[in-house]
N, C-alpha and C positions, 0 to 999 in steps of 0.2 A: 206173599207175605210169610207163609209158613216156611218156605225155603230160606228166606232171609233170616228168620229166627234160628233155623238150624245152623246156617253158616255162622251167625253170631255166636251161638253156643259153642260151635266147633272151634272158633277162633279163641274164645275165652278158655276153653279146655286146653288148647294147644299152648297158649301163653302161660297158663298155670303149670302145664307139664314142663315147659322150659325153665320156669322159675324153680320148681322143685328139683329138677335135674341139676341146675346150677348150684343150689344150696347143698345138695347131697354129694356133690362131686368130690371124689378123693383122688388127688393128682398122682399120688404114689401108685395107686392101683391102675388107673386109666388115664395116662397122659394124653392119648390120642383123642379121648372124649372131650377134652378141654377145647381143642381146636374145632371139633365138630360143633359143639354147643356155641362157641363164639361165632362161628359162621351162621348158624341158624338164628341166633338172637340178633346179630347185626343185620342179617337179611330181612327179617321181619320188621325191624326198626326202620331200615332204609325204605322198605315198601310203604310204610306208614308216612314217613317224612316226604317221600315223593308225591304221594296222594295229596297231602296237605299243601305242599309247595305248588303243585299244578293247579289245584282248585283255587287257592288264594291268588295266584297270578291271573287266572281267568277272571276271578271276581274283580280284581283291581282294574284289569283291562276293560271290563264291561262297564265299570263305573266312570270311565273318562268322559263320555258325553254329559252325564249328569253333573259331574264335578265342574266341567266347563261352564254349564249353565249357572250353577251355584256361585262360581267365582265371579261371573259378570253380575249376577243379581245382587250379591252382597258386597261388591266393590273390592274384591281381593286383587291386589296388584299382581299381574302376570308378566312374564317376559314379552317383549314386543311382538315377535312373530306369532306366539300363542295367543296373545291378547286380541290381535286382529281377527284371528280365526274364531276365537271364542265369542267375540262380539257379533260377528257375522252369523254364527250358529245360533246365538241367543236371539237375534233379530228374526231369523227364520222360524224359530220355534214359537216365540211370543206372538208374532204377527200372523202366525199360521200361513205364512207366505209359501212355505214348502212343507206339505204334509208328510213327506218322507222323513224330514228332519224330526218332526214330532213323533213319528212311528219309531224311528231309530232310538230316540231318547226313551220312549216308553218301554220298548223291548229291552234296551240295555238295562234299565232300572229293574225290570222284572227278572231278567236273567242274572243280574247281580245278586239278587236275593236268593235265587236257586243255587248259584255257584257258591255263595257264602254259606248256605245251608249244607251243601255237600262237603265243604271244607271243615265245618265245625261239627257236623253230626257224628262222625266217627269218634271224636273226642268224648262226646256225651254217651254214645251207645256202648263204646268199648273201654270205658274208664277203668274197670277192674282188670281187663286184659292188658291194657297199656301199663297199669301199675305193676302187674306181674312181670311183664316184659322188662320194665325198667329195673325191678329188683333183681331179675335174672342177670341183666347186664352188669349191675353193680357187683353181684356175687362173682361173676366171671372176671370182672376187672380187678377184683381183690387178689386174684391168683397171679396177676402180672399184667403184662401189656394188654389193654382192651381195645 
């Protein structure tokens, strides 16, 4: 817990450092620094975006069994091959004909919540750092091609 707090503070300080560096950048004095800061800012931004995309993809994939059950339960029209599988899966879960289907559905629902939490929590925890990173990106972009 303490190491996570230290890492979070370090990330916040690093993003703040990037923002301040981008705001104080003087292109006439240090033109090479522009390219370096652009790489650093884009690198941090890309890491964050990859984290978000990965965990959101995992969350959506884990939600498929639950969504299939909900579609059959509420009468949502599905394409023919998917509808047949969804109805068969729904029958197995509702009739408790196949306990593994019920376990898969329960596990996927719980793991969906975990994956969605992992996707959303950095936005909440590092909001200030992300704001600094975005301001730094805008400052660098104002110098030219971003």
